[in-house]
MARMI-144320 format. One record per residue: residue number from 1; x, y, z of N, C-alpha, C, O in turn. Coordinates in nm, 2 decimals, always signed. Atoms other than C-alpha are relative to their C-alpha. Example, Ala and Ser with C-alpha at 12.3 -4.5 7.8 and 13.67 -1.06 7.14 Angstrom:
REM MARMI-144320
> 1, +0.09, -0.12, +0.00, +1.23, -0.45, +0.78, +0.09, +0.12, +0.00, +0.19, +0.12, +0.07
> 2, -0.09, -0.11, +0.00, +1.37, -0.11, +0.71, -0.08, +0.11, +0.08, -0.03, +0.22, +0.09
***
This chain:
REM MARMI-144320
> 1, -0.02, -0.18, +0.07, +3.99, -4.16, +4.01, -0.05, +0.05, +0.07, -0.16, +0.01, +0.11
> 2, +0.05, -0.10, -0.07, +3.96, -3.86, +4.19, -0.09, +0.09, -0.08, -0.07, +0.12, -0.19
> 3, +0.10, -0.11, +0.07, +3.68, -3.62, +4.12, +0.07, +0.15, +0.05, +0.11, +0.18, +0.16
> 4, -0.07, -0.14, -0.03, +3.80, -3.26, +4.09, -0.13, +0.10, -0.07, -0.16, +0.07, -0.18
> 5, +0.02, -0.09, +0.07, +3.59, -2.96, +4.00, +0.01, +0.14, +0.00, +0.03, +0.21, +0.09
> 6, -0.04, -0.15, +0.04, +3.65, -2.63, +3.81, -0.11, +0.08, -0.02, -0.22, +0.04, -0.06
> 7, +0.09, -0.07, +0.07, +3.51, -2.32, +3.76, +0.06, +0.09, -0.06, +0.14, +0.17, -0.02
> 8, -0.02, -0.09, +0.12, +3.53, -2.14, +3.43, -0.09, +0.11, -0.01, -0.21, +0.08, +0.00
> 9, +0.08, -0.10, +0.08, +3.40, -1.80, +3.31, -0.13, -0.05, -0.06, -0.13, -0.16, -0.11
> 10, +0.14, -0.01, +0.07, +3.03, -1.79, +3.19, +0.02, -0.07, -0.16, -0.01, -0.17, -0.22
> 11, -0.03, -0.05, +0.17, +3.16, -1.68, +2.83, +0.05, -0.14, -0.01, -0.03, -0.23, -0.05
> 12, -0.05, +0.15, +0.05, +3.40, -2.00, +2.81, -0.09, -0.11, +0.01, -0.12, -0.18, -0.08
> 13, +0.08, +0.12, +0.02, +3.16, -2.23, +2.95, -0.08, +0.00, -0.14, -0.04, -0.07, -0.23
> 14, +0.02, -0.03, +0.13, +2.97, -2.13, +2.67, +0.02, -0.05, -0.11, -0.05, -0.14, -0.16
> 15, -0.09, +0.06, +0.10, +3.17, -2.19, +2.41, +0.06, -0.13, -0.02, +0.09, -0.18, -0.13
> 16, -0.04, +0.14, -0.04, +3.28, -2.52, +2.55, -0.19, -0.09, -0.04, -0.21, -0.20, -0.09
> 17, +0.14, +0.11, +0.03, +2.89, -2.63, +2.52, +0.00, +0.02, -0.16, -0.06, -0.07, -0.22
> 18, +0.03, +0.01, +0.12, +2.90, -2.54, +2.17, +0.05, -0.10, -0.10, -0.01, -0.14, -0.20
> 19, -0.07, +0.13, +0.03, +3.16, -2.83, +2.10, -0.05, -0.13, +0.07, +0.03, -0.19, +0.15
> 20, +0.06, +0.10, -0.10, +2.93, -3.11, +2.26, +0.08, -0.14, -0.04, +0.06, -0.23, +0.04
> 21, -0.08, +0.12, +0.06, +3.14, -3.40, +2.10, +0.14, +0.02, +0.08, +0.21, -0.08, +0.10
> 22, -0.14, -0.05, -0.11, +3.45, -3.27, +2.30, -0.02, -0.05, +0.14, -0.09, +0.01, +0.22
> 23, -0.04, +0.05, -0.15, +3.53, -3.48, +2.64, +0.11, +0.12, +0.07, +0.24, +0.11, +0.07
> 24, -0.08, -0.12, -0.07, +3.64, -3.15, +2.83, +0.06, -0.07, +0.14, +0.15, +0.00, +0.20
> 25, -0.06, +0.06, -0.11, +3.72, -3.37, +3.12, +0.13, -0.06, -0.05, +0.22, -0.03, +0.02
> 26, -0.10, +0.02, +0.04, +3.98, -3.55, +2.91, +0.09, +0.12, -0.06, +0.21, +0.12, -0.01
> 27, -0.06, -0.13, +0.03, +4.11, -3.22, +2.76, +0.08, +0.05, +0.14, +0.20, +0.07, +0.16
> 28, -0.05, -0.08, -0.18, +4.15, -3.09, +3.16, +0.08, -0.14, +0.02, +0.19, -0.09, +0.05
> 29, -0.07, +0.11, -0.09, +4.32, -3.43, +3.26, +0.14, +0.01, -0.09, +0.25, +0.03, -0.04
> 30, -0.12, -0.01, +0.10, +4.57, -3.41, +2.94, +0.08, +0.09, +0.03, +0.20, +0.07, +0.04
> 31, -0.08, -0.10, -0.05, +4.65, -3.07, +3.04, +0.07, +0.02, +0.11, +0.17, +0.08, +0.12
> 32, -0.07, +0.02, -0.15, +4.72, -3.12, +3.39, +0.12, -0.09, +0.01, +0.22, -0.06, +0.06
> 33, -0.12, +0.10, +0.05, +4.93, -3.42, +3.29, +0.12, +0.10, -0.09, +0.24, +0.08, -0.08
> 34, -0.08, -0.10, +0.11, +5.11, -3.18, +3.07, +0.08, +0.09, +0.06, +0.21, +0.09, +0.05
> 35, -0.07, -0.08, -0.12, +5.18, -2.93, +3.32, +0.07, -0.06, +0.12, +0.15, +0.00, +0.18
> 36, -0.05, +0.10, -0.12, +5.28, -3.18, +3.58, +0.13, -0.01, -0.08, +0.22, +0.06, -0.06
> 37, -0.12, +0.05, +0.08, +5.54, -3.33, +3.33, +0.07, +0.14, -0.03, +0.18, +0.13, +0.02
> 38, -0.09, -0.10, +0.00, +5.68, -2.98, +3.25, +0.10, +0.04, +0.09, +0.22, +0.07, +0.08
> 39, -0.04, -0.10, -0.13, +5.71, -2.85, +3.62, +0.11, -0.13, +0.03, +0.22, -0.10, +0.07
> 40, -0.12, +0.08, -0.06, +5.89, -3.20, +3.69, +0.13, -0.02, -0.06, +0.22, -0.07, +0.01
> 41, -0.08, -0.01, +0.06, +6.11, -3.16, +3.42, +0.11, +0.12, +0.05, +0.23, +0.11, +0.07
> 42, -0.06, -0.10, -0.04, +6.20, -2.81, +3.53, +0.07, +0.00, +0.15, +0.18, +0.05, +0.18
> 43, -0.09, +0.05, -0.13, +6.26, -2.93, +3.88, +0.12, -0.06, -0.02, +0.21, -0.01, +0.04
> 44, -0.13, +0.05, +0.00, +6.52, -3.16, +3.77, +0.08, +0.07, -0.05, +0.19, +0.09, +0.00
> 45, -0.09, -0.09, +0.11, +6.66, -2.96, +3.53, +0.08, +0.13, +0.12, +0.20, +0.15, +0.13
> 46, -0.05, -0.09, -0.11, +6.71, -2.69, +3.81, +0.11, -0.05, +0.11, +0.21, +0.00, +0.16
> 47, -0.10, +0.06, -0.11, +6.84, -2.93, +4.06, +0.16, -0.05, -0.04, +0.24, -0.09, +0.04
> 48, -0.11, +0.04, +0.04, +7.13, -3.00, +3.84, +0.08, +0.12, -0.08, +0.18, +0.12, -0.15
> 49, -0.05, -0.11, +0.07, +7.19, -2.67, +3.73, +0.11, +0.09, +0.07, +0.07, +0.13, +0.18
> 50, -0.08, -0.09, -0.07, +7.49, -2.46, +3.84, -0.01, +0.16, +0.01, +0.06, +0.24, +0.07
> 51, +0.02, -0.15, +0.05, +7.37, -2.13, +3.72, -0.07, +0.05, +0.15, -0.15, -0.01, +0.22
> 52, +0.05, -0.10, -0.12, +7.30, -1.87, +4.01, -0.13, +0.08, -0.06, -0.16, +0.10, -0.17
> 53, +0.09, -0.13, +0.08, +7.01, -1.63, +3.99, +0.06, +0.11, -0.08, +0.02, +0.15, -0.20
> 54, -0.06, -0.13, +0.04, +7.22, -1.36, +3.95, +0.08, +0.01, -0.16, +0.11, +0.10, -0.23
> 55, -0.07, +0.03, +0.13, +7.38, -1.57, +3.63, -0.12, +0.03, -0.08, -0.13, +0.13, -0.15
> 56, +0.15, +0.00, +0.07, +7.03, -1.64, +3.49, -0.06, +0.13, -0.01, -0.12, +0.15, -0.12
> 57, +0.04, -0.15, +0.03, +6.93, -1.28, +3.52, +0.08, +0.08, -0.07, +0.03, +0.17, -0.14
> 58, -0.08, -0.07, +0.10, +7.24, -1.15, +3.36, +0.00, -0.06, -0.15, +0.01, +0.01, -0.25
> 59, +0.01, +0.07, +0.12, +7.21, -1.41, +3.07, -0.14, +0.04, -0.06, -0.15, +0.04, -0.18
> 60, +0.14, -0.05, +0.06, +6.83, -1.29, +3.03, +0.00, +0.12, -0.06, -0.06, +0.14, -0.16
> 61, -0.03, -0.14, +0.04, +6.93, -0.92, +2.99, +0.04, -0.01, -0.13, -0.01, +0.04, -0.23
> 62, -0.07, +0.01, +0.12, +7.17, -1.03, +2.76, -0.09, -0.06, -0.14, -0.10, -0.02, -0.25
> 63, +0.09, +0.05, +0.15, +6.94, -1.24, +2.52, -0.11, +0.11, -0.03, -0.16, +0.12, -0.14
> 64, +0.15, -0.10, +0.04, +6.64, -0.97, +2.56, +0.08, +0.14, -0.08, +0.02, +0.21, -0.17
> 65, -0.05, -0.11, +0.05, +6.90, -0.70, +2.47, +0.05, -0.08, -0.16, +0.05, -0.01, -0.26
> 66, -0.10, +0.05, +0.18, +7.07, -0.93, +2.13, -0.18, +0.02, -0.08, -0.19, +0.08, -0.18
> 67, +0.11, +0.02, +0.10, +6.67, -0.99, +2.03, -0.05, +0.15, -0.02, -0.11, +0.18, -0.13
> 68, +0.06, -0.15, +0.01, +6.57, -0.61, +2.07, +0.08, +0.09, -0.11, +0.03, +0.18, -0.19
> 69, -0.11, -0.09, +0.07, +6.90, -0.49, +1.89, -0.05, -0.10, -0.16, -0.05, -0.03, -0.27
> 70, +0.03, +0.05, +0.14, +6.79, -0.78, +1.58, -0.14, +0.08, -0.03, -0.15, +0.14, -0.14
> 71, +0.12, -0.06, +0.05, +6.43, -0.65, +1.58, +0.02, +0.15, -0.05, +0.00, +0.19, -0.16
> 72, -0.05, -0.16, +0.04, +6.53, -0.27, +1.57, +0.09, -0.02, -0.16, +0.07, +0.05, -0.25
> 73, -0.04, -0.01, +0.17, +6.75, -0.39, +1.24, -0.08, -0.03, -0.04, -0.08, +0.06, -0.13
> 74, +0.09, +0.06, +0.10, +6.46, -0.56, +1.08, -0.09, +0.12, -0.06, -0.13, +0.13, -0.17
> 75, +0.14, -0.09, -0.04, +6.20, -0.26, +1.17, +0.08, +0.12, -0.10, +0.01, +0.18, -0.18
> 76, -0.04, -0.09, +0.07, +6.48, -0.02, +0.99, +0.01, -0.01, -0.13, +0.05, +0.08, -0.20
***
């Protein structure tokens, strides 16, 4: 297994130290594993997609607009 060194803010390290029973190396390994899995999925999904960037942006704007309208109706 390869060794990796990470830098974390002092405040976070202090909070992590208050949970001595947690294997933070294992937490990091699982987070890395999940992130790589997610990225591989997205890469595969993207390679099979026929959407153009323009299509994706248009659809994103439509979804945002619809959500915004729904939220406005709930507030009123």
